[in-house]
GUMIZA-271959 format. One record per residue (C-alpha): x, y, z; residue in three letters. Coordinates in steps of 0.001 Angstrom, whole numbers, plus 500000, padded with zeros to 6 digits. Example, Ala and Ser with C-alpha at 12.3 -4.5 7.8 and 13.67 -1.06 7.14 Angstrom:
! residues 2
512300495500507800ala 513670498940507140ser 
***
This chain:
! residues 264
461027191065947225met 460662190294950903asn 461543193595952564glu 461081192301956091gln 464019189903955788asn 466370192401954147asn 466375195408956437gly 464541197712954033thr 461150197758955734gln 460082201310956511gly 462841202854954408gln 462027205316951663lys 462256203744948208his 465360205060946368pro 464767207371943414leu 466077206512939961ala 466988210190939489leu 469100210450942654ser 472688211322941570pro 474397208134942798ala 471906205789941112ile 471471207935937988leu 475218208124937263ile 475687204364937692leu 472581203679935597asn 473901205832932730ile 477309204110932796ile 475801200614932871leu 473159201530930273ala 475920202532927841val 477780199300928629leu 474573197264928211gly 473776198936924889ala 477259198116923577ile 476903194470924673ile 473464194215923073gly 474523195718919736met 477729193671919617glu 475884190386920173leu 472971191085917832ile 475377191981915015val 477869189151915566arg 475715186184916650val 472153187341916008gly 470906187284919616ile 470606189762922470ser 471494188565925953thr 469933189382929298asn 472376191572931270thr 470192192110934357ser 472315189718936442ile 475448191676935442val 473843194913936643gly 472666193376939921ala 476083191880940689leu 477840195134939771phe 475660197076942242ala 476227194415944918ile 480017194606944453ile 479956198412944696leu 477861198215947873ser 480702196275949535arg 483177199170949037ile 483533200937952436pro 482837204471951193leu 479797206642951966ala 478974207215948286ile 478430203475947763phe 476134202936950765lys 472999203526948680lys 473711200400946664tyr 473188198203949743lys 469452198766949358asn 467911195922947339ile 465645198402945537his 468686200392944382ser 470190197163943046gln 466893196422941314asn 466917199853939623leu 470468199255938389val 469738195808936936gln 466583197140935276thr 468543199965933644ser 471267197811932067ile 468795195135930965ser 466459197687929354gly 469369199382927566ala 470674196062926212thr 467356194951924719phe 466426198441923478ser 469710198955921638ala 469746195444920149ala 466113194607919381asn 464552198049918986ser 467315200068917314leu 469899197928915499ile 467734195005914356leu 465166197036912326pro 467970198918910526ile 468797195629908792gly 465469195779906918ile 466452198644904550pro 469746196839903844tyr 467921193623902949leu 465586195599900686met 468504197387899024gly 467146200774900148glu 470217202167901903ile 468820205719901832gln 466075204614904255leu 468509203696907057val 468473207145908717val 464661207582908531pro 464311204038909899met 466673204885912785leu 464625207999913643val 461410205976913509gly 462611203106915693val 464087205571918217leu 460672207202918601leu 459037203769918745ala 461416202680921525thr 460527205752923612ile 456803205161923028ile 457089201449923851asp 459007202135927067ala 456351204650928118thr 453533202189927371ile 455308199412929301leu 455738201730932286tyr 452047202666932240lys 450789199103931769thr 452975197414934406phe 450952195661937126asp 447655196128935350thr 445345193250934343pro 447117193453930963met 450633192909932371phe 450454191544935951pro 453564192026938080ala 453342188622939755asp 453540186438936648glu 456627184181936391pro 459442185475934170trp 462628183369934421pro 465106186218933884ser 463391188478936424gly 463153185705939004ile 466843184870938512ala 467894188508939027ala 465660188967942090ala 466778185729943729glu 470431186630943092thr 470005189929944921ile 468174188271947828leu 470686185424948080ala 473598187847948435val 471737190031950945val 470574187113953091asn 473917185285952781lys 473987181800954322gly 472924178702952403lys 471287180555949480lys 474451182538948763ala 476539179354948822met 474105177617946462leu 474266180661944161leu 478077180397944024ile 477847176642943353val 475328177296940551gly 477604179934939026met 480500177477939102gly 478423174782937377ile 477316177291934744gly 480869178463934019ile 482317174946933785val 479384173642931721gly 479551176523929250lys 483321176079928886ala 482721172416928012leu 480064173331925455gly 477086172223927575ile 474082174640927369pro 473915175172931136thr 472094178488930639asp 469126176573929206leu 469404174065932049leu 469077176910934551gly 466055178370932776val 464250174995932867thr 464213175140936681trp 462710178619936730ile 460440178802933674gly 456822177892933124asp 456091174256932185met 453940175130929160trp 456337177689927687ala 459327175381928085leu 457305172453926732gly 456480174460923617ala 460153175412923285phe 461144171733923502gly 458599170698920867val 459813173478918584gly 463445172412919011ala 462538168810918146leu 460578169895915062val 463459172070913849ile 465931169220914416gly 463784166691912526ile 463118169098909630ser 466815169927909292asn 467734166219909252asp 465290165724906392asn 466653168724904449gln 463373170542904954phe 464067174123905971asn 460929175428907717met 462201179006907584ser 462287178800903796gln 458502178361903826tyr 457982181059906499tyr 456251178662908920val 457966180120912059pro 457189183646910863his 453536182758910422gly 453335181208913892ile 454801184357915452met 452413186602913525ile 449472184418914579gly 450512184530918233ala 450945188302917975gly 447437188685916560leu 445992186684919467val 447861188912921955ala 446571192004920138leu 442978190752920357ile 443397189922924061gln 444760193398924774val 441917194999922790gly 439300193068924775ile 440882194206928055met 441057197838926954leu 437399198054925984phe 436014195855928762lys 434188197682931547lys 435821197190934932glu 433818195594937732asp 435934197090940507gly 437974193963941154lys 440882195188939040asn 441042198669940562ser 443981200222942376val 442528199034945675ala 442185195496944338gly 444681192973943074lys 446725195368940899phe 448536198617941702thr 447119200237938569ser 443951199763936570ser 443054199733932883ile 441141202995933412ala 444226204690934917asp 446330203369932065met 
***
Protein backbone atom coordinates (compact mmCIF):
# COMPACT_ATOMS: atom_id res chain seq x y z
CA MET A 1 0.00 0.00 0.00
CA ASN A 2 1.17 3.51 -0.74
CA GLU A 3 2.01 4.88 2.70
CA GLN A 4 3.05 8.30 1.43
CA ASN A 5 -0.48 9.13 0.26
CA ASN A 6 -2.22 7.86 3.40
CA GLY A 7 -0.51 9.64 6.26
CA THR A 8 1.19 6.53 7.67
CA GLN A 9 4.73 7.23 6.52
CA GLY A 10 7.13 7.20 9.46
CA GLN A 11 4.56 5.73 11.84
CA LYS A 12 5.30 2.56 13.75
CA HIS A 13 3.52 -0.46 12.27
CA PRO A 14 0.65 -1.55 14.58
CA LEU A 15 1.07 -4.84 16.43
CA ALA A 16 -1.43 -7.66 16.01
CA LEU A 17 -1.13 -8.36 19.75
CA SER A 18 -1.97 -4.81 20.85
CA PRO A 19 -5.20 -4.99 22.94
CA ALA A 20 -7.43 -2.92 20.64
CA ILE A 21 -6.52 -4.88 17.50
CA LEU A 22 -6.34 -8.27 19.24
CA ILE A 23 -9.84 -7.97 20.77
CA LEU A 24 -11.40 -6.93 17.45
CA ASN A 25 -9.50 -9.67 15.62
CA ILE A 26 -10.81 -12.34 18.02
CA ILE A 27 -14.41 -11.12 17.67
CA LEU A 28 -14.24 -10.98 13.87
CA ALA A 29 -12.35 -14.30 13.68
CA VAL A 30 -15.21 -16.00 15.55
CA LEU A 31 -17.72 -14.31 13.24
CA GLY A 32 -15.69 -15.30 10.16
CA ALA A 33 -15.41 -18.91 11.33
CA ILE A 34 -19.19 -19.10 11.80
CA ILE A 35 -19.78 -17.66 8.31
CA GLY A 36 -17.29 -20.08 6.77
CA MET A 37 -18.72 -23.18 8.46
CA GLU A 38 -22.31 -22.15 7.73
CA LEU A 39 -21.62 -21.67 4.01
CA ILE A 40 -19.49 -24.78 3.53
CA VAL A 41 -22.18 -26.94 5.16
CA ARG A 42 -25.20 -25.35 3.45
CA VAL A 43 -23.96 -24.50 -0.06
CA GLY A 44 -20.59 -26.23 -0.31
CA ILE A 45 -18.41 -23.12 -0.71
CA SER A 46 -16.44 -20.82 1.57
CA THR A 47 -16.59 -17.10 0.88
CA ASN A 48 -13.91 -14.45 1.17
CA THR A 49 -14.75 -12.20 4.16
CA SER A 50 -11.69 -9.92 3.95
CA ILE A 51 -13.76 -7.04 2.56
CA VAL A 52 -16.19 -7.41 5.50
CA GLY A 53 -13.29 -7.14 7.96
CA ALA A 54 -11.78 -4.13 6.19
CA LEU A 55 -15.10 -2.27 6.07
CA PHE A 56 -15.84 -3.11 9.71
CA ALA A 57 -12.49 -1.61 10.79
CA ILE A 58 -13.09 1.46 8.60
CA ILE A 59 -16.54 2.02 10.15
CA LEU A 60 -15.12 1.71 13.68
CA SER A 61 -12.36 4.20 12.82
CA ARG A 62 -15.05 6.82 12.10
CA ILE A 63 -16.42 6.62 15.69
CA PRO A 64 -15.11 9.71 17.56
CA LEU A 65 -13.66 7.86 20.56
CA ALA A 66 -9.99 7.48 21.49
CA ILE A 67 -10.17 3.67 21.61
CA PHE A 68 -11.11 3.53 17.92
CA LYS A 69 -8.35 5.85 16.67
CA LYS A 70 -5.98 2.93 16.01
CA TYR A 71 -8.29 1.63 13.30
CA LYS A 72 -7.64 4.72 11.16
CA ASN A 73 -4.24 3.27 10.31
CA ILE A 74 -4.44 1.31 7.04
CA HIS A 75 -2.12 -1.36 8.46
CA SER A 76 -4.50 -1.91 11.39
CA GLN A 77 -7.34 -2.33 8.90
CA ASN A 78 -5.18 -4.78 6.96
CA LEU A 79 -4.55 -6.85 10.11
CA VAL A 80 -8.28 -6.98 10.81
CA GLN A 81 -9.25 -8.09 7.30
CA THR A 82 -6.48 -10.71 7.33
CA SER A 83 -7.76 -12.12 10.63
CA ILE A 84 -11.39 -12.59 9.58
CA SER A 85 -10.44 -13.95 6.15
CA GLY A 86 -7.97 -16.46 7.63
CA ALA A 87 -10.53 -17.61 10.21
CA THR A 88 -13.23 -18.10 7.56
CA PHE A 89 -11.10 -20.26 5.27
CA SER A 90 -9.46 -22.17 8.14
CA ALA A 91 -12.76 -23.11 9.77
CA ALA A 92 -14.44 -24.04 6.47
CA ASN A 93 -11.72 -25.64 4.34
CA SER A 94 -9.28 -26.91 6.96
CA LEU A 95 -11.55 -28.03 9.80
CA ILE A 96 -15.13 -28.77 8.70
CA LEU A 97 -14.54 -30.05 5.16
CA PRO A 98 -12.18 -32.95 6.05
CA ILE A 99 -14.58 -34.16 8.78
CA GLY A 100 -16.95 -35.15 5.97
CA ILE A 101 -14.50 -37.85 4.84
CA PRO A 102 -15.12 -40.23 7.79
CA TYR A 103 -18.88 -39.77 7.30
CA LEU A 104 -18.62 -40.68 3.61
CA MET A 105 -16.55 -43.74 4.53
CA GLY A 106 -19.04 -44.77 7.21
CA GLU A 107 -16.34 -44.53 9.90
CA ILE A 108 -18.07 -42.22 12.37
CA GLN A 109 -15.64 -43.15 15.16
CA LEU A 110 -12.84 -41.43 13.20
CA VAL A 111 -14.48 -37.97 13.32
CA VAL A 112 -12.77 -36.87 16.56
CA PRO A 113 -9.28 -38.14 15.57
CA MET A 114 -9.76 -36.45 12.19
CA LEU A 115 -10.71 -33.17 13.92
CA VAL A 116 -7.57 -33.33 16.09
CA GLY A 117 -5.43 -34.06 13.03
CA VAL A 118 -6.82 -31.26 10.87
CA LEU A 119 -6.53 -28.79 13.77
CA LEU A 120 -2.82 -29.57 14.05
CA ALA A 121 -2.49 -29.41 10.26
CA THR A 122 -4.14 -25.97 10.20
CA ILE A 123 -1.68 -24.64 12.80
CA ILE A 124 1.26 -26.12 10.87
CA ASP A 125 -0.01 -24.75 7.54
CA ALA A 126 -0.51 -21.26 8.98
CA THR A 127 3.03 -21.32 10.37
CA ILE A 128 4.47 -22.46 7.03
CA LEU A 129 2.53 -19.77 5.15
CA TYR A 130 3.84 -17.12 7.56
CA LYS A 131 7.43 -18.29 7.08
CA THR A 132 7.19 -18.59 3.29
CA PHE A 133 5.47 -15.26 2.59
CA ASP A 134 7.49 -12.98 0.30
CA THR A 135 10.05 -15.63 -0.52
CA PRO A 136 10.83 -16.82 -4.07
CA MET A 137 8.30 -19.59 -3.33
CA PHE A 138 5.41 -17.22 -2.51
CA PRO A 139 6.18 -13.67 -3.75
CA ALA A 140 4.22 -10.87 -2.10
CA ASP A 141 3.76 -8.87 -5.30
CA GLU A 142 1.90 -11.48 -7.35
CA PRO A 143 -1.69 -10.58 -8.33
CA TRP A 144 -4.43 -12.11 -6.16
CA PRO A 145 -7.91 -10.72 -6.95
CA SER A 146 -9.31 -10.95 -3.41
CA GLY A 147 -6.24 -9.30 -1.86
CA ILE A 148 -6.20 -6.53 -4.45
CA ALA A 149 -9.92 -5.89 -3.89
CA ALA A 150 -9.46 -5.61 -0.11
CA ALA A 151 -6.39 -3.35 -0.41
CA GLU A 152 -7.99 -1.05 -2.96
CA THR A 153 -11.13 -0.79 -0.81
CA ILE A 154 -9.08 0.39 2.16
CA LEU A 155 -7.13 2.89 0.03
CA ALA A 156 -10.26 4.20 -1.69
CA VAL A 157 -11.93 4.99 1.64
CA VAL A 158 -8.77 6.58 3.06
CA ASN A 159 -8.08 8.71 -0.02
CA LYS A 160 -11.77 9.57 -0.51
CA GLY A 161 -12.56 11.53 -3.68
CA LYS A 162 -13.24 9.84 -7.00
CA LYS A 163 -12.04 6.36 -5.96
CA ALA A 164 -14.39 6.26 -2.98
CA MET A 165 -17.32 7.31 -5.18
CA LEU A 166 -16.46 4.64 -7.76
CA LEU A 167 -16.26 2.08 -4.93
CA ILE A 168 -19.78 3.01 -3.79
CA VAL A 169 -21.06 2.82 -7.38
CA GLY A 170 -19.44 -0.62 -7.78
CA MET A 171 -21.03 -1.81 -4.54
CA GLY A 172 -24.42 -0.62 -5.76
CA ILE A 173 -24.00 -2.46 -9.08
CA GLY A 174 -22.96 -5.61 -7.23
CA ILE A 175 -25.94 -5.50 -4.86
CA VAL A 176 -28.50 -4.85 -7.61
CA GLY A 177 -26.96 -7.44 -9.95
CA LYS A 178 -26.87 -10.14 -7.28
CA ALA A 179 -30.49 -9.40 -6.33
CA LEU A 180 -31.46 -9.90 -9.98
CA GLY A 181 -29.56 -13.18 -10.18
CA ILE A 182 -26.64 -11.82 -12.23
CA PRO A 183 -23.20 -13.15 -11.09
CA THR A 184 -21.74 -9.68 -10.54
CA ASP A 185 -19.14 -11.10 -8.14
CA LEU A 186 -17.58 -13.01 -11.05
CA LEU A 187 -17.82 -9.88 -13.20
CA GLY A 188 -15.81 -7.97 -10.60
CA VAL A 189 -13.16 -10.68 -10.39
CA THR A 190 -12.67 -10.62 -14.19
CA TRP A 191 -11.44 -7.02 -13.96
CA ILE A 192 -8.90 -7.85 -11.27
CA GLY A 193 -7.74 -11.40 -12.02
CA ASP A 194 -4.99 -12.78 -14.20
CA MET A 195 -5.86 -13.38 -17.88
CA TRP A 196 -4.56 -16.97 -17.94
CA ALA A 197 -6.27 -18.07 -14.73
CA LEU A 198 -9.60 -16.57 -15.77
CA GLY A 199 -9.20 -18.00 -19.27
CA ALA A 200 -8.72 -21.47 -17.80
CA PHE A 201 -11.77 -20.92 -15.58
CA GLY A 202 -13.84 -19.95 -18.63
CA VAL A 203 -12.72 -23.01 -20.60
CA GLY A 204 -13.54 -25.23 -17.64
CA ALA A 205 -17.01 -23.70 -17.29
CA LEU A 206 -17.69 -24.28 -21.00
CA VAL A 207 -16.50 -27.89 -20.80
CA ILE A 208 -18.70 -28.56 -17.75
CA GLY A 209 -21.70 -26.97 -19.49
CA ILE A 210 -21.21 -29.01 -22.68
CA SER A 211 -20.68 -32.27 -20.77
CA ASN A 212 -23.79 -31.71 -18.65
CA ASP A 213 -25.88 -30.99 -21.77
CA ASN A 214 -24.74 -34.31 -23.21
CA GLN A 215 -25.51 -36.20 -19.97
CA PHE A 216 -21.82 -36.86 -19.47
CA ASN A 217 -20.91 -36.19 -15.85
CA MET A 218 -17.15 -35.55 -15.73
CA SER A 219 -17.10 -35.82 -11.94
CA GLN A 220 -18.39 -39.38 -12.21
CA TYR A 221 -15.16 -40.31 -14.00
CA TYR A 222 -12.97 -38.28 -11.61
CA VAL A 223 -11.52 -36.11 -14.40
CA PRO A 224 -11.60 -32.85 -12.32
CA HIS A 225 -10.07 -34.68 -9.36
CA GLY A 226 -7.25 -35.97 -11.54
CA ILE A 227 -6.56 -32.51 -12.95
CA MET A 228 -6.32 -31.05 -9.44
CA ILE A 229 -4.01 -33.84 -8.28
CA GLY A 230 -1.82 -33.33 -11.36
CA ALA A 231 -1.60 -29.59 -10.76
CA GLY A 232 -0.78 -30.23 -7.10
CA LEU A 233 2.05 -32.58 -8.07
CA VAL A 234 3.53 -29.93 -10.38
CA ALA A 235 3.37 -27.35 -7.55
CA LEU A 236 5.03 -29.85 -5.20
CA ILE A 237 7.87 -30.45 -7.67
CA GLN A 238 8.33 -26.69 -8.18
CA VAL A 239 8.51 -26.12 -4.43
CA GLY A 240 10.99 -28.99 -4.03
CA ILE A 241 13.26 -27.55 -6.73
CA MET A 242 13.23 -24.15 -5.00
CA LEU A 243 13.98 -25.65 -1.59
CA PHE A 244 17.02 -27.59 -2.75
CA LYS A 245 18.34 -25.02 -5.22
CA LYS A 246 21.43 -23.11 -4.11
CA GLU A 247 20.83 -19.37 -3.87
CA ASP A 248 22.91 -17.03 -6.01
CA GLY A 249 22.37 -14.01 -3.76
CA LYS A 250 19.69 -12.42 -5.90
CA ASN A 251 16.88 -13.81 -3.76
CA SER A 252 18.38 -12.79 -0.42
CA VAL A 253 16.84 -10.48 2.15
CA ALA A 254 18.72 -7.57 0.61
CA GLY A 255 17.42 -8.45 -2.85
CA LYS A 256 13.96 -8.64 -4.32
CA PHE A 257 12.29 -10.48 -1.41
CA THR A 258 12.03 -9.67 2.30
CA SER A 259 12.90 -13.26 3.20
CA SER A 260 14.96 -15.96 1.54
CA ILE A 261 14.63 -19.71 1.08
CA ALA A 262 17.61 -20.17 3.43
CA ASP A 263 15.89 -18.13 6.18
CA MET A 264 12.71 -20.10 5.64
